[in-house]
N, C-alpha and C positions, 0 to 999 in steps of 0.2 A: 454568332454562328461563325464557326471557322471558315476562313476563305476556301479551304480545301473541299468544302460541302457545296460549291457553286459549280455548275457543270462545265464551264469551259475554263476553270482555274488551271494554271499550269501550262495554257497554251499561250503562245506569244504572237502578235500579228503586227507587221508594219503597215501603216496606213500611209499610202502614197496618193491620196485622194484629195479632192477639194471641193468646195461649194456644198452640193446637196446629196446627191445618190450614194457616193461612195462613203462619205462621213456618217450617213444614217446606217448604213451597212455596219461599219466598225463601231458605232456607237451600240448597236444591238449585241455585237461580240463582247465589248467591254462590260455592258450591262450584266451579262452572264458569266463574268469571271476572267476573260481573256485580257493579257496584259497588252494593250494597245499602245505602241509608240507612234505619235503622228509625226511624220516627217513633213515639215513645211519649208517653203523657200525662205530665205533670209527675209523678204518681205512680208511673209505671212500668207496663210490661207486667205484668198479673196473673199471668202464668207466674212472674214473680220471686218470688211468694209461694207457689209450689207446690214440693213436695219432689220426691225426696229432697233434703235439704241437706248439703253438704260438711261432714263430722264432726257430722251432726245439729244445726248451728247455724242457726235461721232468721233468714236474712240475705238481702236482695234480690240481692246480689251472688254468693251461694253455692248458689242453685237448680240442681240438676243438670239439671232439665228446661229452664229458660232457658238455660243454658251450652252445652247440646247443640243446641238449635234456633237459635242466634243467633251461631255462629261466622262470621268473615269478613264481618261487618256493621259499620256505623256507627250510633251511637246518637245522635238528637237529640230532646229533650223539646219538645213543642209542644202547646199548648192549642188544638185546631182549632175549639173552639165559640167562639172569640174571632174578631173580625174580622182582628185582626192576624196570628193563627195561620193562618187560612184564606189571607191573602195570602202567608204563608211556603210554604204548600203549592203554591199557584199558581204562584210563582216557581220553586219547584224541579221542578215538572211541566213547566214550558217547556222544561227541559234534559234531561228523563228519557225514557227509552224505554218504562217500565214503571211502572204503578201498581198494586200488590195489596193489596186491602182486604177486610175480613171483617165489615163492618158489616150491620146489618140492611138490606134494601133500602128505598130511599128516603132513608136518613139523610144520606148524602152530597150527594143532590140537594137536601136541604132547606137545606144549608150552602153551595150553589153549587159543589160539588166533585165532583158527579157526572161520569159518562162524557160525557154531551153538553156540560157545562161545559168539562170539561179538553180535549176534542177541538177547542174553538174556540181555544183558546190554544197547543195542540200538535196540528196536523192528523195526526200519525203516532203519537199516543199508543196504547199498549196498555193497557187497563185488565182486570185479572183480580180477578172477585169470586168469593170463596170463602165460601158461606154454607150454612146448613143445608138449605134446599129450593129454593134458586135465586131468581131476580129475579122471577119470575111464579108464578102458580098460588094456590090457595086456603091453601096452608100457608106462603107465604113469610115471613110474620112470625113464625111459630111459634119459641119456644125449643126448644132440643135439645141433647142430651149424646151422647158416644160410645155410651153404653148405650141410651138412646132411639131413636136413629137405627139402631143396629144391629138393635134389635128390630122397628122399622117397616120395615126393609129386608127382612125374611123370613128372613134366614140363621139368625136366633136359633130360629125354629121347629123348625129340624131339628138343633138342638144340644143334646146332653145325652141323658140316658135316656129311654126312650119313655114311661114310666109316671110321670116326675116333672116339674118345672118346666122349662122352657127354660133354656138357659144362654147366656151371653156368652163369647166368647173373651176372655182376660186383657188387661189393659192398654188402649191407645188405638191398637190396630192400624188399625181403621177410620178414625180420623181422619187418621193418617199416610198412609194409602193415598189418602186424598181429598188431602192436600198434595202427595204424589207426582205425583198424576194432574194437579192444577192446574199444577205445575211444567213437566209435558210439554206440556199445553194451551198455555201461555204460550210455551213455545219453538216450537211449531208456529205461533203467531200471529206471532211474530219472523220465523221463515222466511218466512211468507204475505206480510208487510210488505216484507221485502228483495225479493220477486218482484213485487209489486203496488203497493207504497207506501201501501197501505190501512190505517188505523187498525182496531183491534178491540176489542170488548167481549167478553172470556171469561167465560162465566157458569157456575160450577162449582158443582153441588148435590151436597153429602153424601149426601142422599138418594138421589139417580140414581146416583151413583158406586158406592155399594154395592150398588145393584139389580144394577148391571153387572158386579159383581166375579165373578170365577171360582170363589171360595170358595163352592161349593154352590149359590150364588144363581141365576147363569146356568143351571146344569144343572137346578134345580128350575123355572125358567121355562121351559124347553124341554119338559121331560117333562109339565107342566101344559098345554102347548100342544097336545100330542099325545094325552093321556089324558083332560083335565079333572080330573085328581086332584092333590091336593095331596101333596108329600112329607111323610113323618114322620119323626120321631126314631128312629133304627134301632140305637141302641146296644144291645149284646147281650154280655154278659160273657162268654157261651159261645160265641163266634163261631168259636172254632177252637182247637185245642191249640197249646202254645207261642206265644201271641199276647199281648202286653201288656207292662206294666212290672213288672219283678222286681227285689227288692232283691240287691244284691251287696256284696262285702266292703267298699267304701268309697262306697257309695252306691246309685244306681239305674241299671238297665240296660233298654233297649226291646228286645224281641225280636219279630220278625214271621216265624215259621218254619213256618206251616201249609201245607198241600198235599203232593202227591205228590213235587214236586222238593225243596222246601226242608226239609221234616221229616225226610227221611232224612239230609240233610247235617247237621242239628242233632244227631241221634242219634249219628252218627259223631263229631261234635265232642266230645259229653259221654263218649264212651266206651262208648255203648250200640248201635254200629252191628251188632253180632251179633244183637242182639236183634229186628231188623226182620223176620226170617224167620218169627217166633214170633207168636201171638195175644198181645194184642189188636193189636199193632204192624203187622202184616201185613194187617189188615182196615181199608180206608179209612172203611168206615160205623161202625166202632167207635171211631175215634178222638176223637170229640166227645160219647161218651158219658159221663156224670157219673162213673161209677166208673173210666173210663179216665184222664179228666182228673185225679181224685184219685191214681191210681197215678202218673201222669207227674209231678205236683207233689210227690210223696213222695222222688223221688231228684232231680229237677231243681232244686228250690228250694234243698236243702242244697249241691249242686253249685256253683250261682250264688253263694252266701255264701262260697265258698272262693276266689273270684276277684275281682280288681280291675276297674275299668271299662276300664283300658288293656289288661290281659290279654284281656278279653273282645271288646274291639273288635279286637284283632290276630288272635284266633282266627276271628272271625266273617269278617273278611277273607281269611284263608287258606283257610277251608272253604265260603266263598260263602254265608254265611248272613246274612240282613238283620237287622242289629242295630246299636244306636247307644247310646252312653251318654248319660244324662241330665245334662248338664254344668251346673255351678254356673259364676258369674261368673268366680270364680278359675280354674276350667278353662279357661275361653275366653281369659282374659287370658294364660295360658301355653301356650295351644294351639301346637304347632309349625307347624301349617299357616298359622294366622294370622301368626305371627311371620316365617316364611319370606317370606311375600307382603307383609310390612311395612304389614299393615292397621291396627294401632293407632298413633294419633299422641299423642305427648306434647305438651301445650299448656300453657304457662306463664300463670298468672293472678296478678293482684296480691292477690286475696283467698284463693285456694285453693292457690297455689304450682302445681307441676307435677302434671297429672292426665292419665291416658289416656283418650282419646276414641275412639270408633268411627271408622273410616277412611271412604273414599269408597265408595259402593255400587257403583261400577264402575269400571274402569281404562281410559283411552284410551292406548294404548301409543305411539302417534305424538305425543301432546301429554301427558306426564306431568302429573299433578296437583301443584300446590304444596302447601308446607305451610299448614295452616290458621292463620288468625289468632284469637285467643281472642275470645270475646263481649264486646262492649263494657260498661263502666260506664255506669249510668244517666246519660244526657245528656252522655256523654264528648266527643262531637264537636259539640255544639250551637255553642258559640262559633267553632270552626273553620270550619263550613259557613257560619254567618251572615256572618262576617267575610271570609273568603277566597273564597267561592264566591257569595255574594249581595250582598257589598259593603256590609254594614251596619257603621256606625261604632261605636266603644266606647259613646258615649252613647246610641245606639239600642238596643244591646244591654243596657245597664244598664236602660233604660226598659222593655224588655220583661220582664226579671226582676222589676222592681220591681211590674208590672202582673200578674204570674202567667201570662203568656204562654208563658214558657220556664222 
């Protein structure tokens, strides 16, 4: 498939971000055709020092986080706190459509590289700023992490058990959602520029992104608007019979089979359908009594331990029971659905060899996605960009290297 058929082919983006949110944004842009030049400090994006590492070897070219977030990009090292480094950014910005940055508000302005500075040299530039709290407001200069911003966004208040401490969802889901939204907002700004010719400064706030997330946050906000009451953690281990995670023969399986429709299906699936006409199974009010739960577990848990995750999944499909395996990474890599849809991508890297990567988050059937290009080595494309695109001479490049600019 010719590259011209990919939606963002022909657009160039300068990636002045690091770690999670910004790189995920620019990876999305790169996935759909944008030429992304990742500007790294001479020491590299800090994500290069974060694990997991290939074969547990702490190495800047073997960080799984960096390799995942920076496919389809070129890497150029530049010290933007030097006058020469700032000139390089300006020269690249002249021929770029997008600049994505994640510095504290005011930092780039102090270097003469803020939105107002860049729009003077490129009147159609789109600058996307991805920060913790946005470009304005009393919190704009505050530090933050996925954990602290998730907590401040109020979703954490309703996570966990009612009488224990609030909990955070695992990993950096909130950070990646912010990066995903930043990519969407950037694409909208591109579309608006195509219609109007106007430049744009896209101001993405992690704090506000998560407050608008559908994961309880929006529901809690609407509920408070109507009742003036704050939502509470509603975890209840006794929320219903046949609900929760259970051990099985080769791991764990989740069952959600309470209720007048689902519970009879489950009982039939485990060979107890005839018991439904007898107490306590024929009395809906008795199903959640402690003694009933104990009786149910006495035969359900041993039955689960006799069956594999695949057996259970197939039986649930046949009987119309809500149930799903708790998959391991190995399970997912070998999942027939992923394999049939060609989700996983094998990417060769000089430091790791061939490794499987998650595929594209959605498919465009009229414009099939190309194979991804591996994440770049630190500064891999610095000389090429300077020499062939900015027309620097070998002597000038060597001088920049000697001065620590690149």
